[in-house]
Biopython code that builds the backbone (N, CA, C, O; Angstrom):
import numpy as np
from Bio.PDB.StructureBuilder import StructureBuilder

atoms = [
    (1, "MET", "N", (143.443, -39.509, 213.797)),
    (1, "MET", "CA", (142.748, -40.826, 213.693)),
    (1, "MET", "C", (143.528, -41.941, 213.109)),
    (1, "MET", "O", (143.955, -43.006, 213.557)),
    (2, "ALA", "N", (143.580, -41.264, 211.807)),
    (2, "ALA", "CA", (144.138, -42.714, 210.425)),
    (2, "ALA", "C", (145.699, -43.313, 210.879)),
    (2, "ALA", "O", (146.293, -44.111, 210.155)),
    (3, "SER", "N", (146.360, -42.736, 212.379)),
    (3, "SER", "CA", (147.360, -43.410, 212.563)),
    (3, "SER", "C", (146.981, -44.685, 213.189)),
    (3, "SER", "O", (147.653, -45.698, 212.999)),
    (4, "PRO", "N", (146.024, -44.675, 213.862)),
    (4, "PRO", "CA", (145.545, -46.555, 214.502)),
    (4, "PRO", "C", (145.539, -47.221, 213.646)),
    (4, "PRO", "O", (146.502, -47.978, 213.523)),
    (5, "PHE", "N", (144.545, -47.253, 212.734)),
    (5, "PHE", "CA", (144.441, -47.530, 211.271)),
    (5, "PHE", "C", (146.023, -48.257, 210.977)),
    (5, "PHE", "O", (146.389, -49.388, 211.296)),
    (6, "VAL", "N", (146.626, -47.416, 210.416)),
    (6, "VAL", "CA", (147.631, -47.958, 209.703)),
    (6, "VAL", "C", (148.369, -49.229, 210.050)),
    (6, "VAL", "O", (148.731, -50.216, 209.409)),
    (7, "ALA", "N", (148.498, -48.642, 211.921)),
    (7, "ALA", "CA", (149.610, -49.333, 213.085)),
    (7, "ALA", "C", (148.791, -50.467, 213.127)),
    (7, "ALA", "O", (149.434, -51.340, 213.710)),
    (8, "GLY", "N", (147.453, -50.978, 212.727)),
    (8, "GLY", "CA", (146.519, -51.977, 212.160)),
    (8, "GLY", "C", (146.923, -52.469, 211.411)),
    (8, "GLY", "O", (147.346, -53.603, 211.637)),
    (9, "LEU", "N", (146.999, -52.068, 210.469)),
    (9, "LEU", "CA", (146.982, -52.667, 208.482)),
    (9, "LEU", "C", (148.555, -53.012, 208.850)),
    (9, "LEU", "O", (148.798, -54.169, 208.507)),
    (10, "ALA", "N", (149.541, -52.446, 209.365)),
    (10, "ALA", "CA", (151.031, -53.432, 209.452)),
    (10, "ALA", "C", (151.230, -54.863, 210.380)),
    (10, "ALA", "O", (151.899, -55.893, 210.311)),
    (11, "VAL", "N", (150.200, -54.244, 211.300)),
    (11, "VAL", "CA", (150.321, -55.678, 212.029)),
    (11, "VAL", "C", (150.040, -57.042, 211.324)),
    (11, "VAL", "O", (150.681, -58.067, 211.092)),
    (12, "ALA", "N", (148.329, -56.405, 211.010)),
    (12, "ALA", "CA", (147.630, -57.589, 210.101)),
    (12, "ALA", "C", (148.983, -58.081, 209.262)),
    (12, "ALA", "O", (149.591, -59.103, 209.581)),
    (13, "ALA", "N", (149.463, -57.051, 207.919)),
    (13, "ALA", "CA", (150.159, -57.502, 207.198)),
    (13, "ALA", "C", (151.233, -58.269, 207.954)),
    (13, "ALA", "O", (151.041, -59.388, 207.478)),
    (14, "ALA", "N", (152.165, -58.402, 208.756)),
    (14, "ALA", "CA", (153.179, -59.075, 209.892)),
    (14, "ALA", "C", (152.814, -60.171, 210.125)),
    (14, "ALA", "O", (153.532, -61.165, 210.017)),
    (15, "ALA", "N", (151.166, -60.174, 210.627)),
    (15, "ALA", "CA", (150.587, -62.100, 210.826)),
    (15, "ALA", "C", (150.583, -62.488, 209.904)),
    (15, "ALA", "O", (150.813, -63.678, 209.687)),
    (16, "TYR", "N", (150.221, -61.311, 208.673)),
    (16, "TYR", "CA", (149.673, -62.678, 207.591)),
    (16, "TYR", "C", (151.373, -63.509, 206.742)),
    (16, "TYR", "O", (151.631, -64.657, 206.380)),
    (17, "ALA", "N", (152.069, -62.368, 206.733)),
    (17, "ALA", "CA", (153.805, -62.226, 205.934)),
    (17, "ALA", "C", (154.492, -63.463, 207.283)),
    (17, "ALA", "O", (155.141, -64.358, 206.741)),
    (18, "GLY", "N", (154.431, -63.581, 208.683)),
    (18, "GLY", "CA", (155.214, -64.484, 209.149)),
    (18, "GLY", "C", (153.977, -66.562, 209.016)),
    (18, "GLY", "O", (154.428, -67.680, 208.763)),
    (19, "LYS", "N", (152.806, -66.231, 209.260)),
    (19, "LYS", "CA", (152.338, -67.273, 208.848)),
    (19, "LYS", "C", (152.065, -67.745, 207.783)),
    (19, "LYS", "O", (151.713, -68.916, 207.924)),
    (20, "TYR", "N", (152.045, -67.273, 206.326)),
    (20, "TYR", "CA", (152.952, -67.508, 205.042)),
    (20, "TYR", "C", (154.346, -68.529, 205.389)),
    (20, "TYR", "O", (154.521, -69.720, 205.131)),
    (21, "GLY", "N", (155.372, -67.376, 206.185)),
    (21, "GLY", "CA", (156.643, -68.062, 206.324)),
    (21, "GLY", "C", (156.321, -69.657, 206.747)),
    (21, "GLY", "O", (156.227, -70.652, 206.028)),
    (22, "ILE", "N", (156.176, -69.487, 208.333)),
    (22, "ILE", "CA", (155.919, -71.047, 209.124)),
    (22, "ILE", "C", (155.870, -72.025, 207.807)),
    (22, "ILE", "O", (156.696, -72.833, 207.385)),
    (23, "GLN", "N", (154.125, -71.498, 207.154)),
    (23, "GLN", "CA", (153.654, -73.074, 206.315)),
    (23, "GLN", "C", (154.598, -72.731, 205.077)),
    (23, "GLN", "O", (154.277, -73.340, 204.057)),
    (24, "ALA", "N", (155.497, -72.037, 204.978)),
    (24, "ALA", "CA", (156.758, -72.648, 204.015)),
    (24, "ALA", "C", (157.883, -73.373, 204.309)),
    (24, "ALA", "O", (158.337, -74.331, 203.683)),
    (25, "TRP", "N", (158.361, -72.779, 205.444)),
    (25, "TRP", "CA", (159.401, -74.093, 206.157)),
    (25, "TRP", "C", (158.826, -75.007, 206.666)),
    (25, "TRP", "O", (159.614, -75.907, 206.957)),
    (26, "GLN", "N", (157.894, -75.199, 206.900)),
    (26, "GLN", "CA", (156.994, -76.781, 207.840)),
    (26, "GLN", "C", (157.005, -77.450, 206.547)),
    (26, "GLN", "O", (156.908, -78.676, 206.507)),
    (27, "ALA", "N", (157.132, -76.646, 205.319)),
    (27, "ALA", "CA", (156.721, -77.749, 204.200)),
    (27, "ALA", "C", (158.018, -78.063, 202.837)),
    (27, "ALA", "O", (158.041, -78.698, 201.782)),
    (28, "PHE", "N", (159.040, -77.145, 203.671)),
    (28, "PHE", "CA", (160.239, -77.429, 203.254)),
    (28, "PHE", "C", (161.182, -77.709, 204.131)),
    (28, "PHE", "O", (162.274, -77.166, 203.962)),
    (29, "LYS", "N", (160.944, -78.869, 205.594)),
    (29, "LYS", "CA", (161.477, -79.701, 206.269)),
    (29, "LYS", "C", (160.850, -80.756, 206.004)),
    (29, "LYS", "O", (161.315, -81.816, 206.424)),
    (30, "ALA", "N", (159.622, -80.753, 205.235)),
    (30, "ALA", "CA", (158.827, -82.104, 204.859)),
    (30, "ALA", "C", (159.234, -83.301, 203.649)),
    (30, "ALA", "O", (159.199, -84.530, 203.602)),
    (31, "ARG", "N", (159.603, -82.280, 202.791)),
    (31, "ARG", "CA", (159.847, -83.094, 201.785)),
    (31, "ARG", "C", (160.731, -83.773, 201.764)),
    (31, "ARG", "O", (161.356, -83.765, 202.824)),
    (32, "PRO", "N", (161.062, -84.318, 201.114)),
    (32, "PRO", "CA", (161.886, -85.444, 200.716)),
    (32, "PRO", "C", (163.586, -85.241, 200.204)),
    (32, "PRO", "O", (164.035, -84.663, 199.215)),
    (33, "PRO", "N", (164.378, -86.069, 201.465)),
    (33, "PRO", "CA", (165.697, -85.801, 200.870)),
    (33, "PRO", "C", (165.541, -86.121, 198.951)),
    (33, "PRO", "O", (164.871, -86.807, 198.179)),
    (34, "THR", "N", (166.757, -85.005, 198.917)),
    (34, "THR", "CA", (167.571, -85.633, 197.372)),
    (34, "THR", "C", (168.637, -85.179, 197.256)),
    (34, "THR", "O", (169.060, -84.028, 197.155)),
    (35, "ALA", "N", (169.388, -86.799, 197.285)),
    (35, "ALA", "CA", (171.013, -86.081, 196.927)),
    (35, "ALA", "C", (171.508, -85.733, 195.353)),
    (35, "ALA", "O", (171.399, -86.259, 194.246)),
    (36, "ARG", "N", (172.246, -84.275, 196.054)),
    (36, "ARG", "CA", (172.408, -83.420, 194.672)),
    (36, "ARG", "C", (173.841, -83.953, 194.133)),
    (36, "ARG", "O", (174.225, -83.654, 193.002)),
    (37, "ILE", "N", (174.407, -84.548, 194.777)),
    (37, "ILE", "CA", (176.023, -84.495, 193.994)),
    (37, "ILE", "C", (176.260, -86.096, 194.121)),
    (37, "ILE", "O", (176.788, -86.378, 195.198)),
    (38, "ARG", "N", (175.974, -87.328, 193.201)),
    (38, "ARG", "CA", (176.594, -88.359, 192.636)),
    (38, "ARG", "C", (178.284, -88.560, 192.925)),
    (38, "ARG", "O", (179.146, -88.071, 192.195)),
    (39, "LYS", "N", (178.486, -89.157, 193.809)),
    (39, "LYS", "CA", (179.523, -89.692, 193.882)),
    (39, "LYS", "C", (180.428, -90.302, 193.104)),
    (39, "LYS", "O", (181.426, -89.976, 192.462)),
    (40, "PHE", "N", (179.536, -91.716, 193.435)),
    (40, "PHE", "CA", (180.640, -92.853, 192.379)),
    (40, "PHE", "C", (178.795, -93.258, 191.758)),
    (40, "PHE", "O", (177.623, -92.918, 191.921)),
    (41, "TYR", "N", (180.031, -94.591, 190.677)),
    (41, "TYR", "CA", (179.074, -94.966, 189.707)),
    (41, "TYR", "C", (177.819, -95.638, 190.424)),
    (41, "TYR", "O", (177.786, -95.561, 191.652)),
    (42, "GLU", "N", (176.967, -96.177, 189.876)),
    (42, "GLU", "CA", (175.242, -97.127, 190.218)),
    (42, "GLU", "C", (175.552, -98.031, 189.600)),
    (42, "GLU", "O", (174.650, -98.869, 189.592)),
    (43, "GLY", "N", (176.698, -98.417, 188.855)),
    (43, "GLY", "CA", (176.113, -99.723, 188.944)),
    (43, "GLY", "C", (175.495, -100.248, 187.534)),
    (43, "GLY", "O", (174.796, -99.289, 187.205)),
    (44, "GLY", "N", (175.362, -101.206, 186.541)),
    (44, "GLY", "CA", (174.503, -101.350, 185.579)),
    (44, "GLY", "C", (175.500, -101.654, 184.633)),
    (44, "GLY", "O", (175.359, -101.033, 183.580)),
    (45, "PHE", "N", (176.828, -102.705, 184.701)),
    (45, "PHE", "CA", (178.152, -102.538, 183.885)),
    (45, "PHE", "C", (177.996, -103.539, 182.880)),
    (45, "PHE", "O", (177.784, -104.738, 183.059)),
    (46, "GLN", "N", (178.160, -102.756, 181.509)),
    (46, "GLN", "CA", (178.369, -103.095, 179.736)),
    (46, "GLN", "C", (179.046, -104.857, 180.334)),
    (46, "GLN", "O", (179.579, -105.229, 181.379)),
    (47, "PRO", "N", (178.608, -105.661, 178.843)),
    (47, "PRO", "CA", (179.613, -106.806, 178.704)),
    (47, "PRO", "C", (181.044, -105.981, 178.742)),
    (47, "PRO", "O", (181.789, -106.066, 179.718)),
    (48, "THR", "N", (181.365, -105.155, 177.556)),
    (48, "THR", "CA", (182.931, -105.030, 177.873)),
    (48, "THR", "C", (182.634, -103.678, 178.003)),
    (48, "THR", "O", (181.828, -102.891, 177.507)),
    (49, "MET", "N", (184.007, -103.636, 179.259)),
    (49, "MET", "CA", (183.718, -101.812, 179.679)),
    (49, "MET", "C", (184.595, -100.789, 179.178)),
    (49, "MET", "O", (185.815, -100.726, 179.333)),
    (50, "THR", "N", (183.888, -100.042, 178.597)),
    (50, "THR", "CA", (184.760, -98.793, 177.598)),
    (50, "THR", "C", (184.913, -97.431, 178.604)),
    (50, "THR", "O", (184.187, -97.193, 179.569)),
    (51, "ARG", "N", (185.978, -96.651, 178.156)),
    (51, "ARG", "CA", (186.621, -96.128, 178.510)),
    (51, "ARG", "C", (185.626, -95.038, 179.276)),
    (51, "ARG", "O", (186.032, -94.278, 180.155)),
    (52, "ARG", "N", (184.479, -95.081, 178.875)),
    (52, "ARG", "CA", (183.610, -93.861, 179.983)),
    (52, "ARG", "C", (182.940, -94.439, 180.782)),
    (52, "ARG", "O", (182.525, -93.966, 181.840)),
    (53, "GLU", "N", (182.675, -96.042, 180.166)),
    (53, "GLU", "CA", (182.006, -96.272, 182.239)),
    (53, "GLU", "C", (183.356, -96.361, 183.254)),
    (53, "GLU", "O", (183.363, -95.928, 184.406)),
    (54, "ALA", "N", (184.768, -97.169, 182.422)),
    (54, "ALA", "CA", (186.451, -97.200, 183.708)),
    (54, "ALA", "C", (185.654, -96.009, 184.421)),
    (54, "ALA", "O", (185.136, -96.014, 185.537)),
    (55, "ALA", "N", (185.723, -94.426, 182.943)),
    (55, "ALA", "CA", (185.579, -93.094, 184.159)),
    (55, "ALA", "C", (185.184, -92.961, 185.294)),
    (55, "ALA", "O", (185.545, -92.445, 186.352)),
    (56, "LEU", "N", (184.019, -93.764, 184.711)),
    (56, "LEU", "CA", (182.296, -93.637, 185.527)),
    (56, "LEU", "C", (183.580, -93.935, 187.329)),
    (56, "LEU", "O", (184.457, -93.318, 187.934)),
    (57, "ILE", "N", (182.906, -95.131, 187.415)),
    (57, "ILE", "CA", (183.518, -96.330, 187.980)),
    (57, "ILE", "C", (184.689, -95.310, 188.770)),
    (57, "ILE", "O", (184.495, -94.829, 189.886)),
    (58, "LEU", "N", (185.124, -95.233, 188.484)),
    (58, "LEU", "CA", (186.749, -94.496, 189.172)),
    (58, "LEU", "C", (186.480, -93.523, 189.761)),
    (58, "LEU", "O", (187.070, -93.466, 190.839)),
    (59, "GLY", "N", (185.753, -92.583, 189.523)),
    (59, "GLY", "CA", (185.428, -91.021, 189.496)),
    (59, "GLY", "C", (185.842, -90.210, 188.663)),
    (59, "GLY", "O", (185.024, -89.340, 188.362)),
    (60, "VAL", "N", (186.847, -90.166, 188.157)),
    (60, "VAL", "CA", (187.651, -89.206, 186.519)),
    (60, "VAL", "C", (187.381, -89.152, 185.778)),
    (60, "VAL", "O", (186.506, -89.916, 185.371)),
    (61, "ARG", "N", (187.882, -88.276, 185.078)),
    (61, "ARG", "CA", (187.644, -88.145, 183.399)),
    (61, "ARG", "C", (188.217, -89.163, 182.325)),
    (61, "ARG", "O", (189.181, -89.901, 182.530)),
    (62, "GLU", "N", (187.565, -89.104, 181.283)),
    (62, "GLU", "CA", (188.424, -90.158, 180.443)),
    (62, "GLU", "C", (190.218, -89.664, 180.282)),
    (62, "GLU", "O", (191.110, -90.461, 179.990)),
    (63, "SER", "N", (190.389, -88.410, 180.512)),
    (63, "SER", "CA", (191.556, -87.969, 179.946)),
    (63, "SER", "C", (192.299, -87.568, 181.282)),
    (63, "SER", "O", (192.908, -86.507, 181.413)),
    (64, "THR", "N", (192.173, -88.578, 182.300)),
    (64, "THR", "CA", (193.223, -87.660, 183.279)),
    (64, "THR", "C", (194.399, -88.696, 183.169)),
    (64, "THR", "O", (194.537, -89.718, 182.498)),
    (65, "ALA", "N", (195.209, -88.035, 184.100)),
    (65, "ALA", "CA", (196.645, -89.029, 184.210)),
    (65, "ALA", "C", (196.842, -89.609, 184.793)),
    (65, "ALA", "O", (196.321, -89.552, 185.907)),
    (66, "ALA", "N", (197.856, -90.716, 184.416)),
    (66, "ALA", "CA", (197.532, -91.574, 185.328)),
    (66, "ALA", "C", (197.859, -91.932, 186.405)),
    (66, "ALA", "O", (197.586, -93.055, 186.830)),
    (67, "GLU", "N", (198.633, -90.886, 187.192)),
    (67, "GLU", "CA", (199.093, -90.432, 188.728)),
    (67, "GLU", "C", (197.722, -90.304, 189.180)),
    (67, "GLU", "O", (197.345, -91.160, 189.981)),
    (68, "LYS", "N", (196.847, -89.346, 188.803)),
    (68, "LYS", "CA", (195.310, -89.318, 189.234)),
    (68, "LYS", "C", (194.121, -90.497, 189.068)),
    (68, "LYS", "O", (193.240, -90.755, 189.888)),
    (69, "VAL", "N", (194.307, -91.002, 188.038)),
    (69, "VAL", "CA", (194.060, -92.462, 187.596)),
    (69, "VAL", "C", (194.337, -93.672, 189.387)),
    (69, "VAL", "O", (193.641, -94.159, 190.278)),
    (70, "LYS", "N", (195.967, -93.597, 188.928)),
    (70, "LYS", "CA", (195.806, -94.435, 191.072)),
    (70, "LYS", "C", (195.650, -94.033, 191.772)),
    (70, "LYS", "O", (196.177, -94.594, 192.733)),
    (71, "GLU", "N", (194.948, -92.904, 192.088)),
    (71, "GLU", "CA", (194.875, -92.138, 193.330)),
    (71, "GLU", "C", (193.192, -92.377, 193.593)),
    (71, "GLU", "O", (192.511, -92.486, 194.612)),
    (72, "ALA", "N", (192.847, -92.402, 191.902)),
    (72, "ALA", "CA", (190.980, -92.536, 191.903)),
    (72, "ALA", "C", (191.120, -94.392, 192.659)),
    (72, "ALA", "O", (190.355, -94.898, 193.480)),
    (73, "HIS", "N", (192.313, -95.002, 192.031)),
    (73, "HIS", "CA", (191.720, -96.852, 192.296)),
    (73, "HIS", "C", (191.959, -97.253, 193.784)),
    (73, "HIS", "O", (191.349, -98.051, 194.496)),
    (74, "ARG", "N", (193.308, -96.250, 194.097)),
    (74, "ARG", "CA", (192.840, -96.540, 195.898)),
    (74, "ARG", "C", (192.029, -96.141, 196.393)),
    (74, "ARG", "O", (191.438, -96.819, 197.234)),
    (75, "ARG", "N", (191.556, -94.586, 196.027)),
    (75, "ARG", "CA", (190.714, -94.598, 197.073)),
    (75, "ARG", "C", (188.974, -95.402, 197.177)),
    (75, "ARG", "O", (188.067, -95.159, 197.973)),
    (76, "VAL", "N", (189.039, -96.576, 195.826)),
    (76, "VAL", "CA", (187.506, -96.504, 195.232)),
    (76, "VAL", "C", (187.188, -97.987, 195.942)),
    (76, "VAL", "O", (186.173, -98.585, 196.301)),
    (77, "MET", "N", (189.105, -98.326, 195.941)),
    (77, "MET", "CA", (189.635, -99.805, 196.506)),
    (77, "MET", "C", (189.439, -100.006, 198.079)),
    (77, "MET", "O", (188.951, -100.992, 198.630)),
    (78, "VAL", "N", (189.868, -98.997, 198.594)),
    (78, "VAL", "CA", (189.891, -99.389, 199.851)),
    (78, "VAL", "C", (188.561, -99.580, 200.419)),
    (78, "VAL", "O", (188.280, -100.574, 201.089)),
    (79, "ALA", "N", (187.268, -98.102, 200.010)),
    (79, "ALA", "CA", (186.227, -98.744, 199.797)),
    (79, "ALA", "C", (185.507, -100.008, 200.043)),
    (79, "ALA", "O", (184.929, -100.451, 201.035)),
    (80, "ASN", "N", (185.776, -100.610, 198.459)),
    (80, "ASN", "CA", (185.486, -102.129, 198.279)),
    (80, "ASN", "C", (186.099, -103.250, 197.906)),
    (80, "ASN", "O", (186.079, -104.000, 196.930)),
    (81, "HIS", "N", (186.809, -103.155, 199.221)),
    (81, "HIS", "CA", (188.161, -104.392, 199.165)),
    (81, "HIS", "C", (187.454, -105.577, 199.636)),
    (81, "HIS", "O", (186.530, -105.273, 200.391)),
    (82, "PRO", "N", (187.575, -106.725, 199.453)),
    (82, "PRO", "CA", (187.030, -108.049, 199.305)),
    (82, "PRO", "C", (187.460, -108.053, 201.214)),
    (82, "PRO", "O", (186.604, -108.233, 202.081)),
    (83, "ASP", "N", (188.591, -107.871, 201.432)),
    (83, "ASP", "CA", (188.997, -107.927, 202.413)),
    (83, "ASP", "C", (188.706, -107.362, 203.975)),
    (83, "ASP", "O", (189.072, -107.678, 205.107)),
    (84, "ALA", "N", (187.641, -106.117, 203.239)),
    (84, "ALA", "CA", (187.170, -105.579, 204.264)),
    (84, "ALA", "C", (185.785, -105.118, 204.469)),
    (84, "ALA", "O", (185.353, -104.179, 205.136)),
    (85, "GLY", "N", (184.944, -106.364, 203.435)),
    (85, "GLY", "CA", (183.756, -106.885, 203.465)),
    (85, "GLY", "C", (183.222, -106.115, 202.280)),
    (85, "GLY", "O", (182.144, -105.525, 202.195)),
    (86, "GLY", "N", (183.917, -106.201, 201.630)),
    (86, "GLY", "CA", (183.470, -105.604, 199.884)),
    (86, "GLY", "C", (183.336, -106.705, 198.829)),
    (86, "GLY", "O", (183.571, -107.856, 199.195)),
    (87, "SER", "N", (182.980, -106.475, 197.551)),
    (87, "SER", "CA", (182.608, -107.774, 196.818)),
    (87, "SER", "C", (183.973, -107.677, 195.747)),
    (87, "SER", "O", (184.687, -106.785, 195.289)),
    (88, "HIS", "N", (183.841, -109.473, 195.637)),
    (88, "HIS", "CA", (185.148, -110.014, 194.958)),
    (88, "HIS", "C", (184.460, -109.334, 194.028)),
    (88, "HIS", "O", (185.289, -108.579, 193.521)),
    (89, "TYR", "N", (183.319, -109.153, 193.464)),
    (89, "TYR", "CA", (183.161, -108.624, 192.081)),
    (89, "TYR", "C", (183.314, -107.290, 191.520)),
    (89, "TYR", "O", (183.649, -107.017, 190.367)),
    (90, "LEU", "N", (182.983, -106.358, 192.622)),
    (90, "LEU", "CA", (183.056, -104.926, 192.244)),
    (90, "LEU", "C", (184.866, -105.119, 192.291)),
    (90, "LEU", "O", (185.563, -104.676, 191.378)),
    (91, "ALA", "N", (185.282, -105.635, 193.149)),
    (91, "ALA", "CA", (186.686, -105.351, 193.365)),
    (91, "ALA", "C", (187.940, -105.269, 191.857)),
    (91, "ALA", "O", (188.951, -104.632, 191.561)),
    (92, "SER", "N", (186.534, -107.012, 190.885)),
    (92, "SER", "CA", (187.455, -107.116, 189.932)),
    (92, "SER", "C", (186.399, -106.032, 188.896)),
    (92, "SER", "O", (185.947, -106.975, 188.248)),
    (93, "LYS", "N", (186.004, -105.346, 188.549)),
    (93, "LYS", "CA", (185.051, -103.887, 187.772)),
    (93, "LYS", "C", (186.649, -102.481, 188.103)),
    (93, "LYS", "O", (187.427, -101.948, 187.312)),
    (94, "ILE", "N", (186.511, -102.391, 189.400)),
    (94, "ILE", "CA", (187.570, -101.781, 190.157)),
    (94, "ILE", "C", (188.953, -101.925, 189.501)),
    (94, "ILE", "O", (189.472, -100.830, 189.282)),
    (95, "ASN", "N", (189.822, -103.188, 189.059)),
    (95, "ASN", "CA", (191.093, -103.340, 188.537)),
    (95, "ASN", "C", (190.569, -102.860, 187.098)),
    (95, "ASN", "O", (190.891, -101.730, 186.729)),
    (96, "GLU", "N", (189.778, -103.665, 186.272)),
    (96, "GLU", "CA", (189.181, -103.299, 185.319)),
    (96, "GLU", "C", (189.534, -102.074, 184.827)),
    (96, "GLU", "O", (190.420, -101.601, 184.114)),
    (97, "ALA", "N", (188.321, -101.612, 185.581)),
    (97, "ALA", "CA", (188.654, -100.125, 185.015)),
    (97, "ALA", "C", (190.283, -99.168, 185.278)),
    (97, "ALA", "O", (190.780, -98.239, 184.641)),
    (98, "LYS", "N", (190.469, -99.470, 185.771)),
    (98, "LYS", "CA", (191.713, -98.642, 185.969)),
    (98, "LYS", "C", (192.787, -99.524, 185.055)),
    (98, "LYS", "O", (193.638, -98.828, 184.501)),
    (99, "ASP", "N", (192.871, -100.948, 184.818)),
    (99, "ASP", "CA", (193.593, -100.989, 183.262)),
    (99, "ASP", "C", (193.114, -100.175, 182.186)),
    (99, "ASP", "O", (193.839, -99.313, 181.688)),
    (100, "VAL", "N", (191.675, -100.434, 181.701)),
    (100, "VAL", "CA", (191.381, -99.772, 180.273)),
    (100, "VAL", "C", (191.854, -98.157, 180.745)),
    (100, "VAL", "O", (192.300, -97.419, 179.867)),
    (101, "LEU", "N", (191.757, -97.748, 181.897)),
    (101, "LEU", "CA", (192.193, -96.129, 181.693)),
    (101, "LEU", "C", (193.642, -96.307, 181.664)),
    (101, "LEU", "O", (194.302, -95.276, 181.539)),
    (102, "LEU", "N", (194.102, -97.132, 181.732)),
    (102, "LEU", "CA", (195.547, -97.154, 182.070)),
    (102, "LEU", "C", (196.173, -97.901, 180.530)),
    (102, "LEU", "O", (197.402, -97.970, 180.544)),
    (103, "GLY", "N", (195.604, -98.379, 179.416)),
    (103, "GLY", "CA", (195.707, -98.782, 178.241)),
    (103, "GLY", "C", (196.629, -100.402, 178.810)),
    (103, "GLY", "O", (197.796, -100.677, 178.532)),
    (104, "ARG", "N", (195.975, -100.976, 179.375)),
    (104, "ARG", "CA", (196.352, -102.558, 179.422)),
    (104, "ARG", "C", (195.485, -103.280, 179.288)),
    (104, "ARG", "O", (195.723, -104.400, 179.741)),
    (105, "SER", "N", (193.952, -103.072, 178.584)),
    (105, "SER", "CA", (193.053, -104.494, 179.192)),
    (105, "SER", "C", (193.836, -105.297, 177.853)),
    (105, "SER", "O", (194.690, -104.940, 177.041)),
    (106, "LYS", "N", (192.824, -106.970, 178.157)),
    (106, "LYS", "CA", (193.331, -107.292, 177.595)),
    (106, "LYS", "C", (192.043, -107.850, 176.575)),
    (106, "LYS", "O", (192.309, -108.579, 175.620)),
    (107, "GLY", "N", (190.902, -107.513, 176.818)),
    (107, "GLY", "CA", (190.011, -108.513, 176.422)),
    (107, "GLY", "C", (188.670, -107.365, 177.171)),
    (107, "GLY", "O", (188.375, -106.170, 177.135)),
    (108, "SER", "N", (187.966, -109.163, 178.074)),
    (108, "SER", "CA", (186.664, -108.059, 178.695)),
    (108, "SER", "C", (187.219, -108.205, 180.209)),
    (108, "SER", "O", (186.509, -107.726, 181.093)),
    (109, "GLY", "N", (188.630, -108.932, 180.634)),
    (109, "GLY", "CA", (189.165, -108.381, 181.810)),
    (109, "GLY", "C", (188.795, -109.136, 183.112)),
    (109, "GLY", "O", (189.554, -109.620, 183.951)),
    (110, "SER", "N", (187.105, -109.114, 183.064)),
    (110, "SER", "CA", (186.665, -109.613, 184.310)),
    (110, "SER", "C", (186.576, -110.847, 184.765)),
    (110, "SER", "O", (186.043, -111.578, 183.930)),
    (111, "ALA", "N", (186.981, -111.575, 186.086)),
    (111, "ALA", "CA", (187.175, -113.058, 186.117)),
    (111, "ALA", "C", (185.954, -113.007, 186.018)),
    (111, "ALA", "O", (185.740, -114.014, 185.343)),
    (112, "PHE", "N", (184.654, -112.393, 186.274)),
    (112, "PHE", "CA", (183.285, -112.804, 186.322)),
    (112, "PHE", "C", (182.682, -113.405, 184.844)),
    (112, "PHE", "O", (181.516, -113.789, 184.763)),
]
sb = StructureBuilder()
sb.init_structure("model")
sb.init_model(0)
sb.init_chain("A")
sb.init_seg("    ")
for serial, (resi, resn, name, xyz) in enumerate(atoms, 1):
    if name == "N":
        sb.init_residue(resn, " ", resi, " ")
    sb.init_atom(name, np.array(xyz, "f"), 0.0, 1.0, " ", f" {name:<3s}", serial, name[0])
structure = sb.get_structure()
């Protein structure tokens, strides 16, 4: 006699668990997408570029070797080159960032 009651209780528990799972999945799908990793520096340039800002622009650490800085400069410049539809201003900032990290800076550096 207790066996049908236990079976009914198990079916009811499974139904409630399924209902909760479906609601949780729909809530998960409905939430807005968020970027988990920021790949590139979002801007807001300082009047005089610092090593920290230069490293953020190129996506490397401040203490990165010269070869890695050159590789990062090339990668970012390909994506933002004026001949490929990029901005002259951003290209000058990317070049300035490379110069700062390689120790070639002579002041403000930017043509803008």
